[in-house]
C-alpha positions in Angstrom: 84.1 -11.6 14.4 87.7 -10.5 14.7 87.8 -8.7 11.3 84.6 -6.8 11.6 84.7 -5.9 15.3 88.4 -4.9 15.3 87.9 -2.6 12.3 84.7 -1.1 13.7 86.1 -0.4 17.2 89.5 0.8 16.0 87.9 3.3 13.6 86.3 5.2 16.5 88.0 8.3 17.8 89.6 7.9 21.2 89.4 4.1 21.1 92.5 2.7 22.9 92.6 -1.1 22.3 90.6 -4.3 22.7 91.2 -7.8 23.8 89.2 -10.9 22.7 89.2 -13.8 25.2 88.1 -17.3 24.2 87.6 -20.4 26.3 86.7 -23.7 24.5 84.5 -25.9 26.7 82.3 -28.9 25.8 82.6 -28.2 22.1 81.5 -24.5 22.4 83.5 -21.3 22.3 82.9 -18.8 25.1 84.0 -15.3 24.2 84.6 -12.1 26.2 85.5 -8.8 24.6 87.3 -6.2 26.7 87.7 -2.7 25.2 89.7 0.2 26.4 88.6 3.8 25.7 89.9 7.2 26.8 86.6 8.1 28.5 82.8 7.5 28.5 82.3 10.1 25.7 84.4 7.9 23.4 82.3 4.9 24.2 79.2 7.0 23.4 80.7 7.9 20.0 80.9 4.1 19.2 77.7 2.8 20.9 75.4 5.9 21.0 73.6 7.4 24.0 72.5 3.9 25.2 76.1 2.9 25.6 75.2 0.3 28.2 73.2 -1.7 25.7 75.1 -4.5 24.0 76.0 -3.9 20.3 75.7 -6.9 17.9 76.3 -7.3 14.2 73.8 -9.0 11.8 76.2 -12.0 11.2 76.4 -12.7 15.0 73.1 -14.6 14.6 75.1 -17.3 12.9 77.7 -17.7 15.6 76.3 -16.7 19.0 74.1 -18.9 21.1 73.3 -16.2 23.7 73.0 -12.5 23.4 73.6 -10.4 26.5 71.3 -7.4 26.7 73.7 -5.1 28.6 77.4 -4.5 28.9 79.4 -3.5 32.0 81.7 -0.5 32.2 84.7 -0.4 34.5 87.3 2.2 35.3 91.0 1.1 35.4 92.2 2.2 38.7 95.5 0.2 38.8 97.7 -1.9 36.6 101.1 -3.4 36.7 
């Protein structure tokens, strides 16, 4: 997951960075991926015109128990 996704995302023009979060609970790993992009157009370069549809890799079938259909996009409006 780390190797494929990091390489794939970071190879996209105007990608800024990503953070993988993991919580281990009851013998399962729960993951959240947060990505930062310069703008929506950069996200579309990575994800295509349906940029709110979740993108998965074929090998995810062997790791993930659930597949979210959509992703959420937020604007950073403050940080410290």
